[in-house]
BALO-908250 format. One record per residue: x, y, z of N, C-alpha, C, O in turn; residue number from 0; residue in one letter. Coordinates in steps of 0.02 Angstrom, whole numbers. Layout:
<padrens>
+--------+--------+--------+--------+--------+--------+--------+--------+--------+--------+--------+--------+-----+------+
!   n_xx !   n_yy !   n_zz !  ca_xx !  ca_yy !  ca_zz !   c_xx !   c_yy !   c_zz !   o_xx !   o_yy !   o_zz !  nr ! rest !
+--------+--------+--------+--------+--------+--------+--------+--------+--------+--------+--------+--------+-----+------+
!      X !      Y !      Z !      X !      Y !      Z !      X !      Y !      Z !      X !      Y !      Z ! NUM !    A !
...
+--------+--------+--------+--------+--------+--------+--------+--------+--------+--------+--------+--------+-----+------+
</padrens>
This chain:
<padrens>
+--------+--------+--------+--------+--------+--------+--------+--------+--------+--------+--------+--------+-----+------+
!   n_xx !   n_yy !   n_zz !  ca_xx !  ca_yy !  ca_zz !   c_xx !   c_yy !   c_zz !   o_xx !   o_yy !   o_zz !  nr ! rest !
+--------+--------+--------+--------+--------+--------+--------+--------+--------+--------+--------+--------+-----+------+
!    955 !    296 !    923 !    908 !    242 !    935 !    869 !    227 !    870 !    840 !    272 !    841 !   0 !    X !
!    870 !    165 !    849 !    834 !    144 !    789 !    768 !    112 !    811 !    767 !     67 !    852 !   1 !    X !
!    714 !    137 !    783 !    648 !    110 !    799 !    625 !     62 !    745 !    635 !     75 !    685 !   2 !    X !
!    595 !      7 !    765 !    563 !    -38 !    718 !    499 !     -6 !    694 !    472 !     38 !    728 !   3 !    X !
!    473 !    -26 !    636 !    413 !      6 !    610 !    355 !      7 !    659 !    320 !     57 !    664 !   4 !    X !
!    343 !    -48 !    696 !    287 !    -49 !    742 !    298 !     -2 !    801 !    251 !     27 !    827 !   5 !    X !
!    361 !      5 !    823 !    376 !     52 !    877 !    364 !    124 !    854 !    337 !    165 !    892 !   6 !    X !
!    385 !    139 !    793 !    375 !    206 !    766 !    301 !    223 !    763 !    280 !    278 !    783 !   7 !    X !
!    260 !    176 !    738 !    188 !    187 !    733 !    157 !    197 !    802 !    114 !    239 !    812 !   8 !    X !
!    180 !    157 !    851 !    154 !    165 !    919 !    169 !    234 !    946 !    126 !    267 !    974 !   9 !    X !
!    232 !    257 !    938 !    251 !    322 !    964 !    213 !    378 !    930 !    198 !    429 !    962 !  10 !    X !
!    197 !    371 !    866 !    157 !    422 !    832 !     88 !    428 !    865 !     62 !    483 !    874 !  11 !    X !
!     59 !    372 !    882 !     -8 !    372 !    912 !     -6 !    390 !    986 !    -57 !    410 !   1014 !  12 !    X !
!     52 !    384 !   1018 !     59 !    397 !   1089 !     83 !    468 !   1104 !     94 !    485 !   1163 !  13 !    X !
!     91 !    509 !   1054 !    114 !    578 !   1064 !     63 !    617 !   1105 !      4 !    606 !   1094 !  14 !    X !
!     81 !    659 !   1150 !    148 !    684 !   1165 !    181 !    650 !   1225 !    238 !    667 !   1243 !  15 !    X !
!    147 !    602 !   1257 !    173 !    574 !   1320 !    203 !    505 !   1313 !    221 !    473 !   1363 !  16 !    X !
!    208 !    479 !   1251 !    239 !    414 !   1236 !    203 !    356 !   1270 !    233 !    304 !   1284 !  17 !    X !
!    139 !    364 !   1282 !     99 !    310 !   1309 !     28 !    317 !   1284 !      5 !    373 !   1269 !  18 !    X !
!     -7 !    262 !   1279 !    -76 !    262 !   1258 !   -119 !    243 !   1318 !   -105 !    193 !   1352 !  19 !    X !
!   -170 !    283 !   1331 !   -215 !    271 !   1387 !   -260 !    212 !   1370 !   -307 !    219 !   1331 !  20 !    X !
!   -246 !    154 !   1399 !   -284 !     93 !   1384 !   -357 !     99 !   1404 !   -401 !     72 !   1370 !  21 !    X !
!   -371 !    134 !   1459 !   -441 !    143 !   1479 !   -480 !    183 !   1427 !   -538 !    168 !   1413 !  22 !    X !
!   -448 !    234 !   1398 !   -481 !    274 !   1346 !   -493 !    231 !   1284 !   -545 !    238 !   1252 !  23 !    X !
!   -447 !    188 !   1267 !   -455 !    143 !   1209 !   -514 !     96 !   1221 !   -555 !     85 !   1177 !  24 !    X !
!   -517 !     67 !   1281 !   -572 !     21 !   1298 !   -639 !     57 !   1294 !   -687 !     31 !   1267 !  25 !    X !
!   -641 !    118 !   1322 !   -703 !    157 !   1321 !   -724 !    174 !   1249 !   -783 !    169 !   1231 !  26 !    X !
!   -676 !    193 !   1208 !   -691 !    209 !   1138 !   -718 !    148 !   1101 !   -765 !    154 !   1063 !  27 !    X !
!   -688 !     90 !   1113 !   -712 !     29 !   1080 !   -784 !     15 !   1100 !   -825 !     -6 !   1058 !  28 !    X !
!   -801 !     25 !   1164 !   -869 !     15 !   1187 !   -917 !     63 !   1152 !   -972 !     43 !   1132 !  29 !    X !
!   -897 !    126 !   1145 !   -939 !    175 !   1111 !   -950 !    158 !   1038 !  -1005 !    164 !   1012 !  30 !    X !
!   -897 !    136 !   1005 !   -903 !    117 !    934 !   -948 !     56 !    927 !   -990 !     54 !    882 !  31 !    X !
!   -940 !      7 !    972 !   -982 !    -53 !    969 !  -1055 !    -35 !    980 !  -1100 !    -64 !    948 !  32 !    X !
!  -1069 !     13 !   1024 !  -1137 !     35 !   1036 !  -1167 !     67 !    973 !  -1224 !     54 !    955 !  33 !    X !
!  -1127 !    109 !    940 !  -1150 !    141 !    878 !  -1165 !     89 !    825 !  -1216 !     93 !    790 !  34 !    X !
!  -1122 !     39 !    819 !  -1132 !    -14 !    770 !  -1195 !    -54 !    786 !  -1235 !    -69 !    741 !  35 !    X !
!  -1205 !    -70 !    849 !  -1263 !   -109 !    869 !  -1329 !    -71 !    859 !  -1379 !    -99 !    838 !  36 !    X !
!  -1328 !     -6 !    875 !  -1389 !     33 !    871 !  -1405 !     58 !    801 !  -1463 !     75 !    787 !  37 !    X !
!  -1356 !     62 !    757 !  -1366 !     90 !    690 !  -1335 !     46 !    636 !  -1294 !     70 !    597 !  38 !    X !
!  -1354 !    -17 !    632 !  -1322 !    -61 !    583 !  -1334 !    -40 !    511 !  -1294 !    -56 !    467 !  39 !    X !
!  -1389 !     -4 !    497 !  -1403 !     17 !    429 !  -1351 !     65 !    402 !  -1341 !     69 !    341 !  40 !    X !
!  -1317 !    102 !    445 !  -1267 !    150 !    423 !  -1202 !    116 !    401 !  -1159 !    148 !    370 !  41 !    X !
!  -1195 !     53 !    418 !  -1133 !     17 !    402 !  -1138 !    -22 !    337 !  -1088 !    -48 !    312 !  42 !    X !
!  -1197 !    -27 !    309 !  -1208 !    -66 !    249 !  -1203 !    -23 !    187 !  -1233 !     31 !    184 !  43 !    X !
!  -1165 !    -46 !    138 !  -1163 !    -10 !     75 !  -1190 !    -52 !     17 !  -1191 !    -30 !    -40 !  44 !    X !
!  -1213 !   -112 !     33 !  -1244 !   -158 !    -15 !  -1199 !   -177 !    -73 !  -1223 !   -201 !   -124 !  45 !    X !
!  -1134 !   -166 !    -66 !  -1088 !   -188 !   -118 !  -1067 !   -260 !   -103 !  -1057 !   -280 !    -46 !  46 !    X !
!  -1060 !   -299 !   -156 !  -1035 !   -367 !   -149 !   -963 !   -368 !   -169 !   -944 !   -339 !   -220 !  47 !    X !
!   -921 !   -402 !   -130 !   -850 !   -408 !   -145 !   -834 !   -479 !   -166 !   -861 !   -527 !   -139 !  48 !    X !
!   -791 !   -484 !   -215 !   -766 !   -550 !   -235 !   -692 !   -543 !   -250 !   -668 !   -489 !   -269 !  49 !    X !
!   -656 !   -597 !   -241 !   -584 !   -596 !   -250 !   -567 !   -587 !   -324 !   -592 !   -624 !   -367 !  50 !    X !
!   -526 !   -538 !   -339 !   -502 !   -525 !   -406 !   -428 !   -509 !   -401 !   -406 !   -478 !   -352 !  51 !    X !
!   -390 !   -528 !   -449 !   -321 !   -506 !   -451 !   -273 !   -557 !   -421 !   -289 !   -615 !   -412 !  52 !    X !
!   -213 !   -532 !   -405 !   -160 !   -578 !   -384 !   -177 !   -613 !   -319 !   -204 !   -582 !   -272 !  53 !    X !
!   -161 !   -677 !   -316 !   -176 !   -716 !   -256 !   -114 !   -750 !   -229 !   -119 !   -793 !   -185 !  54 !    X !
!    -55 !   -730 !   -253 !      5 !   -763 !   -228 !     17 !   -744 !   -154 !      5 !   -687 !   -135 !  55 !    X !
!     40 !   -791 !   -115 !     49 !   -782 !    -43 !     96 !   -724 !    -29 !     83 !   -686 !     17 !  56 !    X !
!    150 !   -716 !    -67 !    198 !   -662 !    -54 !    173 !   -595 !    -79 !    209 !   -546 !    -72 !  57 !    X !
!    114 !   -592 !   -106 !     90 !   -531 !   -137 !     47 !   -487 !    -93 !      0 !   -457 !   -117 !  58 !    X !
!     62 !   -484 !    -28 !     23 !   -441 !     16 !     22 !   -370 !    -11 !     75 !   -343 !    -29 !  59 !    X !
!    -36 !   -339 !    -16 !    -42 !   -273 !    -45 !    -15 !   -221 !      5 !    -35 !   -219 !     63 !  60 !    X !
!     31 !   -178 !    -20 !     60 !   -126 !     22 !     36 !    -57 !      3 !     41 !    -10 !     43 !  61 !    X !
!     11 !    -49 !    -58 !    -14 !     16 !    -79 !    -62 !      8 !   -138 !    -55 !    -38 !   -178 !  62 !    X !
!   -109 !     54 !   -143 !   -156 !     56 !   -198 !   -158 !    128 !   -224 !   -162 !    175 !   -184 !  63 !    X !
!   -155 !    136 !   -289 !   -160 !    202 !   -320 !   -213 !    200 !   -373 !   -214 !    154 !   -415 !  64 !    X !
!   -258 !    249 !   -373 !   -312 !    254 !   -422 !   -296 !    309 !   -472 !   -274 !    363 !   -453 !  65 !    X !
!   -305 !    294 !   -534 !   -296 !    343 !   -588 !   -342 !    403 !   -573 !   -400 !    393 !   -555 !  66 !    X !
!   -317 !    465 !   -579 !   -357 !    523 !   -559 !   -418 !    538 !   -603 !   -464 !    573 !   -581 !  67 !    X !
!   -419 !    513 !   -665 !   -476 !    528 !   -709 !   -510 !    466 !   -737 !   -565 !    472 !   -764 !  68 !    X !
!   -479 !    408 !   -732 !   -508 !    346 !   -758 !   -524 !    301 !   -699 !   -479 !    269 !   -671 !  69 !    X !
!   -587 !    297 !   -680 !   -607 !    259 !   -621 !   -598 !    184 !   -628 !   -607 !    147 !   -580 !  70 !    X !
!   -582 !    160 !   -687 !   -572 !     88 !   -699 !   -499 !     67 !   -692 !   -484 !      8 !   -691 !  71 !    X !
!   -454 !    116 !   -686 !   -382 !    100 !   -684 !   -354 !    109 !   -614 !   -359 !    162 !   -584 !  72 !    X !
!   -324 !     54 !   -590 !   -292 !     53 !   -524 !   -224 !     19 !   -530 !   -213 !    -22 !   -575 !  73 !    X !
!   -180 !     36 !   -484 !   -116 !      2 !   -476 !   -112 !    -22 !   -405 !   -130 !     14 !   -358 !  74 !    X !
!    -87 !    -83 !   -395 !    -74 !   -107 !   -327 !     -1 !   -128 !   -323 !     27 !   -158 !   -369 !  75 !    X !
!     29 !   -111 !   -266 !     98 !   -132 !   -252 !     95 !   -187 !   -200 !     54 !   -185 !   -154 !  76 !    X !
!    140 !   -235 !   -207 !    140 !   -292 !   -161 !    206 !   -297 !   -124 !    258 !   -272 !   -147 !  77 !    X !
!    204 !   -329 !    -66 !    263 !   -334 !    -23 !    321 !   -368 !    -60 !    377 !   -343 !    -56 !  78 !    X !
!    308 !   -421 !    -93 !    360 !   -454 !   -133 !    332 !   -478 !   -199 !    356 !   -527 !   -228 !  79 !    X !
!    280 !   -444 !   -224 !    248 !   -467 !   -286 !    250 !   -417 !   -343 !    221 !   -430 !   -395 !  80 !    X !
!    285 !   -360 !   -333 !    288 !   -311 !   -387 !    227 !   -267 !   -390 !    196 !   -252 !   -339 !  81 !    X !
!    209 !   -246 !   -451 !    152 !   -202 !   -461 !    105 !   -235 !   -511 !    126 !   -264 !   -561 !  82 !    X !
!     40 !   -229 !   -497 !    -11 !   -253 !   -542 !    -56 !   -195 !   -561 !    -67 !   -149 !   -522 !  83 !    X !
!    -82 !   -197 !   -623 !   -124 !   -144 !   -650 !   -188 !   -174 !   -677 !   -188 !   -227 !   -708 !  84 !    X !
!   -243 !   -138 !   -664 !   -307 !   -156 !   -696 !   -332 !    -95 !   -733 !   -324 !    -38 !   -710 !  85 !    X !
!   -362 !   -106 !   -790 !   -394 !    -52 !   -828 !   -468 !    -65 !   -836 !   -503 !    -29 !   -872 !  86 !    X !
!   -493 !   -118 !   -802 !   -564 !   -135 !   -807 !   -595 !   -143 !   -737 !   -637 !   -187 !   -727 !  87 !    X !
!   -574 !   -100 !   -691 !   -605 !   -100 !   -625 !   -590 !   -161 !   -582 !   -625 !   -173 !   -533 !  88 !    X !
!   -539 !   -199 !   -599 !   -519 !   -256 !   -559 !   -541 !   -323 !   -586 !   -528 !   -374 !   -554 !  89 !    X !
!   -574 !   -325 !   -644 !   -594 !   -389 !   -672 !   -533 !   -430 !   -692 !   -534 !   -492 !   -688 !  90 !    X !
!   -480 !   -397 !   -714 !   -418 !   -432 !   -730 !   -359 !   -387 !   -710 !   -365 !   -326 !   -709 !  91 !    X !
!   -303 !   -418 !   -693 !   -243 !   -383 !   -671 !   -183 !   -408 !   -710 !   -178 !   -467 !   -726 !  92 !    X !
!   -137 !   -363 !   -725 !    -76 !   -381 !   -761 !    -15 !   -356 !   -723 !    -15 !   -299 !   -698 !  93 !    X !
!     37 !   -397 !   -717 !     98 !   -374 !   -685 !    133 !   -324 !   -731 !    139 !   -336 !   -792 !  94 !    X !
!    157 !   -268 !   -703 !    189 !   -218 !   -745 !    259 !   -198 !   -720 !    289 !   -151 !   -746 !  95 !    X !
!    285 !   -234 !   -670 !    349 !   -216 !   -641 !    398 !   -274 !   -642 !    450 !   -272 !   -608 !  96 !    X !
!    382 !   -326 !   -679 !    423 !   -387 !   -679 !    493 !   -378 !   -709 !    538 !   -417 !   -694 !  97 !    X !
!    502 !   -327 !   -750 !    568 !   -315 !   -780 !    616 !   -279 !   -734 !    675 !   -272 !   -750 !  98 !    X !
!    592 !   -257 !   -676 !    634 !   -221 !   -628 !    655 !   -271 !   -574 !    614 !   -308 !   -548 !  99 !    X !
!    718 !   -270 !   -557 !    744 !   -317 !   -507 !    732 !   -289 !   -437 !    779 !   -274 !   -401 ! 100 !    X !
!    670 !   -282 !   -418 !    651 !   -258 !   -351 !    577 !   -271 !   -343 !    537 !   -226 !   -354 ! 101 !    X !
!    558 !   -331 !   -322 !    487 !   -347 !   -319 !    451 !   -317 !   -259 !    390 !   -319 !   -256 ! 102 !    X !
!    488 !   -290 !   -210 !    457 !   -264 !   -150 !    436 !   -191 !   -160 !    479 !   -149 !   -175 ! 103 !    X !
!    372 !   -176 !   -153 !    345 !   -110 !   -166 !    321 !    -78 !   -100 !    285 !   -109 !    -61 ! 104 !    X !
!    342 !    -15 !    -89 !    321 !     20 !    -30 !    269 !     74 !    -44 !    225 !     87 !     -2 ! 105 !    X !
!    272 !    105 !   -103 !    227 !    161 !   -117 !    220 !    171 !   -193 !    266 !    160 !   -231 ! 106 !    X !
!    160 !    192 !   -213 !    146 !    208 !   -282 !    113 !    277 !   -283 !     67 !    291 !   -244 ! 107 !    X !
!    135 !    321 !   -328 !    105 !    387 !   -336 !     95 !    401 !   -410 !    140 !    390 !   -450 ! 108 !    X !
!     36 !    426 !   -426 !     20 !    445 !   -495 !     20 !    521 !   -499 !    -11 !    554 !   -456 ! 109 !    X !
!     53 !    548 !   -549 !     54 !    621 !   -557 !    -15 !    645 !   -575 !    -44 !    622 !   -624 ! 110 !    X !
!    -43 !    692 !   -536 !   -110 !    717 !   -553 !   -111 !    758 !   -617 !   -163 !    762 !   -650 ! 111 !    X !
!    -54 !    788 !   -635 !    -53 !    829 !   -696 !    -40 !    787 !   -759 !    -56 !    808 !   -814 ! 112 !    X !
!    -11 !    728 !   -750 !      2 !    682 !   -806 !     -5 !    611 !   -780 !     44 !    581 !   -759 ! 113 !    X !
!    -65 !    582 !   -782 !    -78 !    516 !   -754 !    -38 !    460 !   -786 !    -36 !    404 !   -759 ! 114 !    X !
!     -5 !    472 !   -842 !     38 !    422 !   -871 !    105 !    417 !   -833 !    142 !    369 !   -842 ! 115 !    X !
!    119 !    467 !   -792 !    180 !    468 !   -753 !    167 !    439 !   -684 !    125 !    464 !   -646 ! 116 !    X !
!    203 !    386 !   -668 !    194 !    349 !   -605 !    261 !    345 !   -571 !    312 !    331 !   -603 ! 117 !    X !
!    262 !    356 !   -506 !    322 !    348 !   -466 !    311 !    290 !   -418 !    257 !    281 !   -390 ! 118 !    X !
!    364 !    250 !   -409 !    360 !    192 !   -365 !    420 !    192 !   -318 !    477 !    196 !   -340 ! 119 !    X !
!    406 !    188 !   -254 !    458 !    179 !   -204 !    463 !    105 !   -188 !    414 !     74 !   -167 ! 120 !    X !
!    522 !     76 !   -198 !    531 !      5 !   -184 !    553 !     -5 !   -112 !    577 !     41 !    -79 ! 121 !    X !
!    545 !    -66 !    -88 !    560 !    -83 !    -19 !    497 !    -76 !     23 !    451 !    -39 !      6 ! 122 !    X !
!    497 !   -112 !     78 !    438 !   -110 !    122 !    461 !   -102 !    194 !    505 !   -139 !    217 ! 123 !    X !
!    431 !    -56 !    229 !    450 !    -42 !    298 !    430 !    -98 !    346 !    457 !   -103 !    401 ! 124 !    X !
!    383 !   -140 !    325 !    358 !   -193 !    369 !    392 !   -260 !    356 !    361 !   -312 !    365 ! 125 !    X !
!    453 !   -259 !    335 !    490 !   -320 !    321 !    503 !   -360 !    384 !    503 !   -333 !    439 ! 126 !    X !
!    515 !   -425 !    375 !    530 !   -467 !    432 !    606 !   -472 !    440 !    643 !   -465 !    392 ! 127 !    X !
!    627 !   -483 !    501 !    699 !   -489 !    513 !    726 !   -550 !    477 !    693 !   -603 !    477 ! 128 !    X !
!    784 !   -544 !    449 !    816 !   -600 !    415 !    794 !   -610 !    343 !    817 !   -657 !    310 ! 129 !    X !
!    750 !   -568 !    319 !    726 !   -576 !    250 !    748 !   -516 !    209 !    728 !   -460 !    222 ! 130 !    X !
!    789 !   -528 !    159 !    811 !   -475 !    115 !    760 !   -458 !     61 !    771 !   -412 !     22 ! 131 !    X !
!    704 !   -494 !     58 !    654 !   -483 !      6 !    620 !   -416 !     13 !    588 !   -393 !    -34 ! 132 !    X !
!    624 !   -384 !     71 !    588 !   -323 !     83 !    629 !   -260 !     69 !    603 !   -205 !     73 ! 133 !    X !
!    693 !   -269 !     53 !    735 !   -211 !     38 !    719 !   -185 !    -32 !    700 !   -224 !    -76 ! 134 !    X !
!    726 !   -121 !    -42 !    712 !    -92 !   -107 !    776 !    -73 !   -143 !    831 !    -79 !   -116 ! 135 !    X !
!    768 !    -49 !   -204 !    825 !    -26 !   -244 !    815 !     46 !   -266 !    847 !     67 !   -314 ! 136 !    X !
!    772 !     83 !   -233 !    764 !    153 !   -249 !    695 !    170 !   -275 !    647 !    132 !   -268 ! 137 !    X !
!    691 !    228 !   -307 !    629 !    253 !   -335 !    631 !    244 !   -411 !    682 !    255 !   -443 ! 138 !    X !
!    575 !    223 !   -439 !    569 !    213 !   -511 !    514 !    257 !   -539 !    468 !    277 !   -503 ! 139 !    X !
!    520 !    272 !   -603 !    472 !    316 !   -637 !    452 !    285 !   -704 !    493 !    257 !   -740 ! 140 !    X !
!    388 !    290 !   -719 !    362 !    271 !   -784 !    326 !    331 !   -814 !    289 !    365 !   -778 ! 141 !    X !
!    336 !    344 !   -877 !    300 !    399 !   -911 !    250 !    372 !   -962 !    221 !    411 !  -1000 ! 142 !    X !
!    240 !    306 !   -961 !    194 !    276 !  -1009 !    144 !    229 !   -975 !    126 !    177 !  -1002 ! 143 !    X !
!    121 !    249 !   -915 !     71 !    210 !   -880 !     94 !    143 !   -853 !     54 !     99 !   -840 ! 144 !    X !
!    159 !    135 !   -846 !    186 !     73 !   -817 !    213 !     24 !   -868 !    233 !    -31 !   -849 ! 145 !    X !
!    214 !     42 !   -932 !    242 !     -4 !   -981 !    318 !    -11 !   -975 !    345 !    -66 !   -982 ! 146 !    X !
!    352 !     45 !   -961 !    425 !     43 !   -951 !    442 !     83 !   -889 !    405 !    128 !   -869 ! 147 !    X !
!    499 !     68 !   -859 !    521 !     99 !   -797 !    594 !    119 !   -801 !    634 !     87 !   -835 ! 148 !    X !
!    611 !    174 !   -766 !    681 !    194 !   -760 !    693 !    215 !   -688 !    648 !    239 !   -653 ! 149 !    X !
!    756 !    206 !   -666 !    774 !    226 !   -598 !    769 !    302 !   -592 !    792 !    338 !   -637 ! 150 !    X !
!    740 !    326 !   -539 !    728 !    398 !   -531 !    762 !    426 !   -468 !    756 !    486 !   -454 ! 151 !    X !
!    797 !    385 !   -431 !    833 !    410 !   -373 !    834 !    362 !   -315 !    802 !    309 !   -315 ! 152 !    X !
!    872 !    381 !   -264 !    880 !    344 !   -203 !    903 !    272 !   -215 !    879 !    224 !   -185 ! 153 !    X !
!    951 !    265 !   -261 !    976 !    198 !   -276 !   1007 !    167 !   -214 !   1035 !    202 !   -171 ! 154 !    X !
!   1002 !    101 !   -210 !   1032 !     66 !   -154 !   1108 !     67 !   -162 !   1134 !     53 !   -216 ! 155 !    X !
!   1143 !     84 !   -109 !   1216 !     85 !   -113 !   1245 !     25 !    -78 !   1214 !     -3 !    -33 ! 156 !    X !
!   1304 !      4 !    -99 !   1336 !    -55 !    -68 !   1380 !    -35 !    -11 !   1411 !    -78 !     20 ! 157 !    X !
+--------+--------+--------+--------+--------+--------+--------+--------+--------+--------+--------+--------+-----+------+
</padrens>
């Protein structure tokens, strides 16, 4: 039996009886709403958000990775937009995966022992039926912070 991504996620949350108690979910939502209503000060962090970075429609963000020692450097992977990198906390973003013929990104991992080494899993589990844009071509590795990439495994077979 092949499960679609949303079925798989449902079954993970429904373990061990393969069902979710809707009454418990409703009760939990009421409790959370009560906490929010009675303690609104705990929900405020006084940070202001503004749009920065890629705005292309196909660029839904699928993963974010933060450099382990440089708080200004982040990488984001997009469903069909490749990878973007910022070194200034998000004020500007640059595409760093355009030379690879696989714009769909599923996961990004930065080596904690060598932050210049980045691994990227291509493909996205939340693809739509009939669209080949979400398929990946394997795992890629960069040893220079994303300047160059090489195939590191799980190549797509024909």
